[in-house]
C-alpha positions, 0 to 999 in steps of 0.5 A, spaced: 047 903 368 050 908 364 053 907 357 059 905 356 065 904 351 070 899 351 077 899 348 083 895 346 088 896 351 094 894 346 092 900 341 086 903 345 081 902 338 074 903 340 072 896 340 063 897 341 059 901 346 053 899 350 050 899 357 053 893 359 058 892 366 064 888 361 066 887 354 071 881 353 077 880 358 081 886 358 078 891 354 078 898 358 072 901 359 070 908 359 064 912 362 061 915 355 055 920 355 048 918 352 048 921 346 055 918 343 054 914 337 060 913 334 061 906 329 067 901 332 068 899 325 070 906 322 076 906 326 076 910 332 081 911 338 082 914 344 088 918 345 087 920 353 081 926 352 077 925 345 077 920 340 080 921 333 079 917 326 084 911 326 081 907 320 083 900 319 088 899 313 085 896 307 086 888 307 092 886 302 091 884 295 092 877 293 098 875 290 094 871 285 089 877 282 095 882 282 099 877 277 092 876 274 091 884 274 099 884 271 098 879 265 091 882 263 095 889 263 102 885 258 096 882 255 093 888 252 099 891 250 103 886 247 098 881 246 101 875 250 096 871 251 100 866 253 101 868 260 095 871 261 092 864 260 097 862 265 095 867 270 088 866 270 090 859 270 094 860 277 088 865 279 082 860 278 087 854 282 
């Protein structure tokens, strides 16, 4: 048995590869070269002829963290420490 890659059927994103016949139900298997070494976590998508970089989007920022950053910026500009204290309290709760 040779090396196989497994693609997500909805996105054609590389999920994993190895020396196994199947992965999760529905995954699309494909035979790959023995020297194949792409890292699935780096994000690659099969376009029908080759794997192309397809990075994962960054996770969304926490709204509480964004509010805290905004309050800190405002406090550094105009000295509004009450808003900063409130944002910090909200962030920690």
